[in-house]
C-alpha positions as CSV (number, residue, x, y, z in Angstrom):
1,M,0.6,9.4,22.4
2,K,3.5,6.9,21.7
3,D,3.2,5.3,25.2
4,I,-0.6,5.2,24.9
5,V,-0.1,3.1,21.5
6,T,2.8,0.9,23.0
7,S,0.5,0.2,25.9
8,F,-2.7,-0.6,23.7
9,G,-0.4,-2.7,21.6
10,A,0.9,-5.0,24.5
11,W,-2.5,-5.2,25.9
12,I,-3.8,-6.4,22.5
13,Q,-1.3,-9.0,22.3
14,A,-1.7,-10.4,25.7
15,L,-5.2,-10.3,25.7
16,C,-5.3,-12.5,22.4
17,E,-3.7,-15.1,24.3
18,K,-6.6,-15.2,26.7
19,D,-9.7,-14.1,24.6
20,P,-8.8,-13.7,20.9
21,E,-12.5,-12.4,20.2
22,K,-12.4,-9.8,23.1
23,A,-9.0,-8.7,21.7
24,R,-10.5,-8.3,18.3
25,K,-13.3,-6.1,19.7
26,W,-10.8,-3.9,21.5
27,L,-8.6,-3.7,18.3
28,A,-11.8,-2.5,16.4
29,T,-12.6,-0.1,19.2
30,G,-9.0,1.5,19.2
31,Y,-9.3,1.9,15.4
32,R,-12.7,3.6,15.9
33,A,-10.9,5.8,18.1
34,K,-8.3,6.6,15.8
35,D,-10.8,7.2,12.9
36,L,-12.3,9.6,14.9
37,Q,-9.0,11.4,15.9
38,L,-7.9,11.5,12.2
39,K,-11.4,13.0,11.3
40,L,-11.5,15.8,14.0
41,F,-7.9,16.5,14.9
42,P,-5.7,16.0,12.3
43,H,-1.9,17.3,12.3
44,K,-2.2,21.1,11.5
45,L,0.2,20.6,8.6
46,T,-1.7,17.4,7.0
47,A,-3.0,18.3,3.5
48,R,-7.0,17.5,3.2
49,S,-6.3,15.0,0.6
50,A,-3.6,13.0,3.0
51,Q,-6.4,13.3,5.6
52,M,-9.1,11.7,3.6
53,A,-6.9,9.0,2.6
54,A,-6.2,8.2,6.0
55,V,-9.7,8.1,7.1
56,Q,-10.8,6.1,3.9
57,T,-7.9,3.6,4.9
58,M,-8.8,3.4,8.5
59,E,-12.3,2.5,8.0
60,S,-11.3,-0.1,5.5
61,M,-9.3,-1.8,8.5
62,I,-12.5,-1.4,10.9
63,A,-14.9,-2.9,8.3
64,P,-13.5,-6.5,8.4
65,L,-13.4,-6.4,12.1
66,A,-16.4,-5.3,12.8
67,H,-18.7,-7.2,9.8
68,P,-16.5,-9.9,8.6
69,E,-19.6,-11.7,7.2
70,K,-19.3,-9.0,4.3
71,A,-15.5,-9.3,3.9
72,A,-13.5,-10.8,1.3
73,M,-10.0,-11.3,2.0
74,V,-7.8,-9.9,-0.9
75,S,-4.0,-9.0,-1.8
76,L,-2.8,-5.6,-2.5
77,F,-2.9,-5.9,-6.5
78,L,-6.4,-7.4,-6.8
79,P,-9.1,-5.3,-8.8
80,C,-11.8,-4.7,-6.3
81,E,-14.6,-3.0,-8.2
82,P,-16.5,-6.4,-8.5
83,L,-16.5,-6.5,-4.6
84,Q,-17.8,-3.1,-4.2
85,V,-20.6,-3.7,-6.6
86,L,-21.8,-6.8,-4.5
87,G,-21.2,-4.9,-1.2
88,L,-18.5,-6.7,0.0
89,A,-15.6,-5.1,2.1
90,P,-12.0,-5.6,0.9
91,Y,-10.1,-7.4,3.9
92,S,-6.3,-6.5,3.3
93,C,-3.8,-9.3,4.5
94,E,-0.8,-6.6,3.8
95,G,-3.0,-3.8,5.2
96,F,-3.8,-5.3,8.7
97,G,0.0,-6.2,8.9
98,C,0.8,-2.8,8.3
99,F,-1.8,-1.6,11.1
100,L,-1.0,-4.2,13.5
101,S,2.7,-2.9,13.2
102,G,1.5,0.7,13.6
103,T,-0.3,-0.3,16.7
104,Q,2.8,-2.1,18.2
105,A,1.0,-5.1,18.5
106,E,3.1,-7.2,15.7
107,G,5.8,-8.9,18.0
108,T,3.7,-12.1,19.4
109,F,2.1,-12.7,15.8
110,L,5.7,-12.5,14.3
111,R,7.2,-14.7,16.7
112,Y,4.1,-17.3,16.5
113,A,4.2,-17.4,12.5
114,E,7.9,-18.3,12.5
115,S,7.3,-20.9,15.4
116,E,4.9,-22.4,12.9
117,G,7.4,-22.9,9.9
118,L,7.5,-19.5,8.2
119,P,11.0,-18.6,7.7
120,E,12.8,-15.6,9.0
121,T,13.3,-14.1,5.4
122,F,9.2,-14.5,4.4
123,C,7.6,-10.9,4.3
124,S,6.7,-9.4,7.4
125,Y,3.7,-8.1,6.5
126,H,2.1,-11.4,5.6
127,K,3.7,-13.1,8.9
128,I,2.3,-10.5,11.1
129,F,-1.0,-11.4,9.4
130,I,-0.9,-15.0,9.5
131,G,0.2,-15.1,13.1
132,A,-2.6,-12.9,13.9
133,A,-5.2,-15.1,11.8
134,E,-4.1,-18.4,13.5
135,K,-4.0,-17.1,17.2
136,G,-7.5,-16.0,16.5
137,L,-7.2,-12.0,16.4
138,M,-8.3,-11.9,12.5
139,P,-11.8,-12.8,11.7
140,K,-12.8,-15.6,9.1
141,P,-13.7,-13.7,5.9
142,R,-16.5,-15.2,3.5
143,F,-13.8,-16.3,1.0
144,I,-10.2,-15.1,-0.2
145,L,-9.1,-13.7,-3.5
146,N,-5.5,-12.9,-4.7
147,T,-3.4,-12.3,-7.7
148,T,0.2,-13.7,-8.2
149,L,1.3,-10.0,-9.1
150,A,4.7,-8.8,-7.4
151,C,4.9,-10.7,-4.6
152,D,6.0,-14.3,-4.2
153,A,4.3,-14.4,-0.5
154,N,0.9,-14.6,-2.1
155,M,1.1,-18.1,-3.2
156,L,2.0,-19.4,0.1
157,T,-0.2,-16.7,2.3
158,F,-3.6,-16.9,0.9
159,R,-3.5,-20.7,0.3
160,R,-2.5,-21.4,3.9
161,L,-5.0,-18.9,5.1
162,A,-7.7,-20.4,2.8
163,Q,-6.8,-23.9,4.4
164,F,-6.8,-22.4,8.1
165,F,-10.2,-20.7,7.7
166,D,-11.5,-23.4,5.5
167,V,-12.9,-20.9,3.0
168,P,-13.2,-20.9,-0.7
169,H,-10.3,-19.4,-2.6
170,F,-9.7,-17.7,-5.8
171,T,-6.3,-16.9,-7.6
172,L,-6.1,-14.5,-10.5
173,D,-2.7,-15.4,-12.4
174,I,-0.8,-12.5,-13.9
175,P,1.3,-13.5,-16.9
176,Y,4.6,-12.5,-16.6
177,H,4.6,-11.1,-20.3
178,T,2.9,-7.7,-21.1
179,D,1.0,-7.7,-24.3
180,Q,-2.7,-7.7,-25.4
181,S,-2.8,-11.5,-25.2
182,A,-2.0,-11.2,-21.4
183,V,-4.8,-8.5,-20.9
184,D,-7.3,-10.9,-22.8
185,H,-6.1,-13.8,-20.5
186,V,-6.6,-12.0,-17.4
187,A,-9.9,-10.4,-18.5
188,R,-11.2,-13.8,-19.0
189,Q,-10.1,-14.6,-15.4
190,L,-11.8,-11.9,-14.1
191,K,-14.9,-12.7,-15.7
192,D,-14.4,-16.2,-14.0
193,M,-13.7,-14.3,-10.5
194,V,-17.3,-12.2,-11.1
195,A,-18.9,-15.9,-11.5
196,F,-16.9,-17.1,-8.5
197,L,-18.4,-13.9,-6.5
198,E,-22.0,-14.6,-7.9
199,Q,-21.7,-18.2,-6.7
200,Q,-20.5,-17.1,-3.0
201,T,-22.9,-14.6,-2.8
202,G,-25.9,-15.6,-4.2
203,Q,-26.2,-12.0,-6.1
204,K,-26.1,-11.1,-9.6
205,L,-23.5,-8.3,-10.4
206,S,-24.5,-5.5,-12.5
207,Q,-22.9,-5.0,-15.4
208,S,-23.9,-1.2,-15.4
209,A,-22.6,-0.7,-11.9
210,L,-19.3,-2.4,-12.7
211,E,-18.7,-0.2,-15.4
212,E,-19.5,2.9,-13.5
213,A,-17.1,1.8,-10.7
214,V,-14.1,1.0,-13.1
215,A,-14.6,4.5,-14.7
216,R,-14.2,5.9,-11.6
217,S,-10.8,3.9,-11.2
218,N,-9.8,5.2,-14.2
219,R,-10.7,8.9,-13.7
220,S,-9.0,8.6,-10.1
221,L,-5.8,7.3,-11.7
222,A,-5.8,10.0,-14.3
223,N,-6.5,12.7,-11.4
224,Y,-3.6,11.1,-9.3
225,D,-1.3,11.5,-12.8
226,R,-2.3,15.1,-13.1
227,Y,-1.5,15.6,-9.6
228,L,2.1,14.3,-9.8
229,T,2.7,16.7,-12.8
230,L,1.3,19.6,-10.5
231,K,3.2,18.5,-7.8
232,A,6.3,19.1,-9.7
233,D,6.5,22.8,-8.9
234,K,4.6,22.5,-5.4
235,C,5.6,22.2,-1.8
236,I,3.0,19.9,0.0
237,P,4.5,19.0,3.3
238,C,3.6,15.3,4.4
239,E,4.6,12.2,6.6
240,M,5.8,8.9,5.5
241,T,2.4,7.2,6.4
242,G,0.6,9.4,3.9
243,E,2.0,7.4,1.0
244,M,0.8,4.0,2.3
245,F,-2.7,5.3,3.1
246,A,-2.6,6.8,-0.4
247,A,-1.4,3.3,-2.0
248,F,-4.4,1.7,-0.2
249,A,-6.7,4.2,-1.5
250,L,-5.4,3.7,-5.2
251,H,-5.4,0.0,-5.1
252,N,-8.1,-2.1,-2.8
253,L,-10.2,0.9,-2.4
254,L,-10.0,2.0,-6.0
255,G,-13.5,2.6,-7.9
256,T,-15.0,4.0,-5.1
257,P,-16.4,7.3,-4.7
258,E,-14.3,8.2,-2.0
259,T,-11.1,7.3,-3.7
260,E,-12.1,9.4,-6.6
261,A,-13.0,12.4,-4.0
262,F,-9.4,11.9,-2.6
263,T,-7.9,12.4,-6.2
264,L,-9.7,15.3,-6.8
265,Q,-8.8,17.0,-3.4
266,C,-5.2,16.3,-4.4
267,L,-5.6,18.2,-7.6
268,K,-7.0,21.0,-5.3
269,D,-4.4,20.7,-2.8
270,A,-1.6,21.2,-5.2
271,E,-3.4,24.2,-7.2
272,G,-3.4,25.8,-3.8
273,A,0.3,24.9,-2.5
274,A,3.3,27.1,-2.2
275,P,5.9,27.0,-4.8
276,A,8.6,24.1,-4.6
277,E,11.4,24.2,-2.1
278,G,13.9,21.8,-0.4
279,V,14.9,18.5,-1.3
280,R,12.4,16.2,-3.4
281,L,12.9,12.5,-3.1
282,L,11.1,9.6,-5.1
283,W,10.5,6.6,-2.6
284,H,10.2,3.0,-4.0
285,H,8.5,0.5,-2.2
286,T,6.9,0.4,1.3
287,T,7.8,3.2,3.9
288,P,9.2,2.1,7.2
289,F,7.0,4.8,9.3
290,W,8.0,2.9,12.5
291,V,11.5,4.2,12.3
292,A,11.0,7.5,14.3
293,P,14.6,8.9,13.5
294,L,14.1,8.4,9.9
295,R,10.5,10.4,10.3
296,Q,12.3,13.2,11.9
297,V,14.0,13.7,8.5
298,T,11.1,13.8,6.2
299,D,7.6,14.4,8.0
300,F,6.4,17.6,7.7
301,N,9.7,19.2,6.4
302,R,9.6,21.9,3.6
303,K,13.5,21.1,3.5
304,V,13.0,17.4,2.6
305,Q,9.9,15.9,1.1
306,V,8.8,12.2,-0.3
307,V,6.9,13.5,-3.3
308,A,6.0,10.3,-4.8
309,C,6.3,6.7,-4.0
310,D,6.1,3.9,-6.7
311,M,3.4,2.0,-4.5
312,C,0.9,4.7,-5.6
313,F,1.8,5.1,-9.3
314,E,2.9,1.8,-10.5
315,G,-0.7,1.1,-12.0
316,I,-1.1,4.4,-13.9
317,Q,-1.1,3.9,-17.7
318,P,-1.8,6.7,-20.4
319,S,-5.3,5.3,-20.9
320,F,-7.8,2.2,-20.4
321,S,-10.0,0.5,-22.3
322,D,-14.1,1.3,-21.8
323,D,-14.4,-2.4,-21.3
324,P,-14.4,-2.8,-17.5
325,Y,-12.8,-6.2,-17.7
326,Q,-10.2,-5.1,-20.0
327,A,-9.4,-2.1,-18.2
328,M,-9.1,-4.0,-14.7
329,A,-6.8,-6.4,-16.8
330,Q,-4.5,-3.6,-18.2
331,R,-4.1,-2.1,-14.8
332,V,-2.7,-5.4,-13.6
333,V,-0.9,-6.6,-16.4
334,Y,1.1,-3.5,-17.3
335,S,1.8,-2.7,-13.6
336,A,5.3,-1.5,-13.3
337,F,5.6,-4.4,-10.7
338,N,5.0,-7.0,-13.1
339,G,7.4,-8.6,-15.5
340,P,11.3,-8.0,-15.2
341,V,12.4,-5.0,-12.6
342,A,13.6,-3.0,-15.5
343,R,10.2,-2.0,-16.0
344,R,9.4,-0.8,-12.5
345,I,13.0,1.1,-12.9
346,E,11.9,2.8,-16.1
347,K,8.6,3.7,-14.8
348,G,10.5,5.2,-11.6
349,V,12.8,7.5,-13.7
350,Q,9.8,8.6,-15.9
351,T,8.0,9.5,-12.6
352,A,11.3,11.2,-11.2
353,R,11.3,13.5,-14.3
354,Q,7.6,14.1,-14.0
355,V,7.5,15.3,-10.3
356,K,11.1,16.7,-10.6
357,A,12.7,14.7,-7.9
358,D,16.5,15.6,-6.8
359,G,17.0,12.0,-5.8
360,A,15.6,8.4,-5.3
361,V,15.3,6.1,-2.3
362,W,15.2,2.3,-3.1
363,F,14.0,0.7,0.0
364,C,14.9,-3.0,0.5
365,H,12.1,-4.1,2.7
366,W,13.4,-7.3,4.2
367,G,11.8,-10.6,2.6
368,C,10.9,-8.8,-0.8
369,K,12.9,-10.6,-3.4
370,H,11.8,-8.6,-6.0
371,T,12.9,-5.3,-4.5
372,L,16.0,-6.6,-3.1
373,G,17.3,-8.5,-6.6
374,G,16.8,-5.3,-8.2
375,A,18.4,-2.7,-6.2
376,Q,21.8,-2.6,-7.9
377,L,20.2,-2.1,-11.2
378,A,18.1,0.5,-10.0
379,K,20.8,2.6,-8.5
380,E,22.9,2.0,-11.9
381,T,20.1,3.0,-14.1
382,F,18.6,6.0,-12.1
383,E,22.1,7.5,-11.8
384,A,23.0,6.9,-15.4
385,A,19.7,8.8,-15.9
386,G,21.1,11.6,-13.5
387,I,19.4,10.8,-10.6
388,P,21.1,10.2,-7.4
389,T,20.3,7.1,-5.7
390,L,20.1,5.7,-2.2
391,V,19.7,1.8,-1.6
392,L,18.2,1.7,1.9
393,D,17.7,-1.9,3.8
394,G,15.4,-2.4,6.5
395,D,11.7,-3.8,7.2
396,G,8.5,-1.8,6.6
397,C,6.9,-3.2,9.7
398,D,9.0,-5.7,12.0
399,R,10.7,-3.4,14.8
400,S,13.1,-6.6,15.8
401,H,15.4,-6.0,12.9
402,G,16.3,-2.6,14.0
403,G,18.8,-0.3,12.4
404,E,16.7,2.9,13.0
405,G,19.7,4.9,13.7
406,Q,21.8,3.8,10.5
407,L,18.7,4.2,8.3
408,A,18.5,7.8,9.5
409,T,22.3,8.4,9.5
410,R,22.2,7.1,5.7
411,M,19.5,9.7,4.7
412,E,20.5,12.6,6.6
413,A,23.9,12.2,4.5
414,F,22.2,11.5,1.5
415,V,19.9,14.8,1.8
416,E,23.4,16.8,2.6
417,M,24.7,15.3,-0.6
418,L,21.5,16.5,-2.5
419,K,21.9,19.8,-0.7
420,Q,25.2,20.4,-1.9
421,G,24.2,19.5,-5.7
422,K,21.5,22.3,-5.5
423,G,24.4,24.5,-4.4
424,G,23.1,24.5,-0.8
425,Q,20.1,26.4,-1.6
426,A,17.3,23.5,-0.3
């Protein structure tokens, strides 16, 4: 399978040089084949909920390729319920950067983006997508919407893409402070965003349908929070990519019936799982799924499990407003990724205790200033709370950075230390 993926990725890159539209059609065909495999032939150890998230995410990548006229390009943290109500598909910049890397088709697009002036230190998820868009592989969206939350690259990437595609662009500006005035400010902007969508589509958004979608979002996050609590005493073997699929389900796809079904299945999987065993890790930031030696340490391993990732739980709050605009605003304003990095670290410590993690991994994805800048404070804070922490440097999707062996070696040593701390019983 690895050789097939490698060959397919190389072929897509070569074909894009000659005929980008044909390459796009074949990319969609390849993703449809993968979608079918995920549905019919999942890994025997894959939990049903993980399979559902994988299928849902894969189909969300196929939709913009197949029907770009119904696609709105979005950043990861944008509340997408208004898009769902209007029948639009979220077109994820970060998602395609991740998927093109998984297809092993990222190299050409990274090099092209850098040749066009993007610095090496720019986020590779964004660089891959920009390169693929400007070389013609990615289709033109109806319009572009993004937030300013978490990622500095947002301000450059989406403005550049709006100019390149020559499409309307709306930015949701998230205040750095976290209080009710910030929530009110974002709620007003969300209403402006809906007005923008109505103008662009010529459709009137149904208030009742929006309320229903946001209510599903609130229930889904509450379900996932209960799942994390149940998971504390359970062993659910998983793979690194599973956390990224869950992150997409709980962000751009949040509010859909499929995401709510996924979270309900999470609860069922936890209720039926065996008792906890092995070393339990809390992961922070994206997962470098392309690093095979690292995956050998964690994937479907009852002795070493990634039990949670902050890309999935950062938006969970104790409660949300019944008003849909207020609720969507609360989700981004009070996100653990908003404000000083100490808020993200505090949320991590709370969740580590919730899932009974033995240790934490803080993954410093190359180009993410928010994560890189908080690494030392995170390590100090986690360890002061009694949670051993490993800071790993790497890249979530750019293979050219290398270091696969070193990542695995450091992880193995960290796991061995945690085993010793558990009396060698893990």
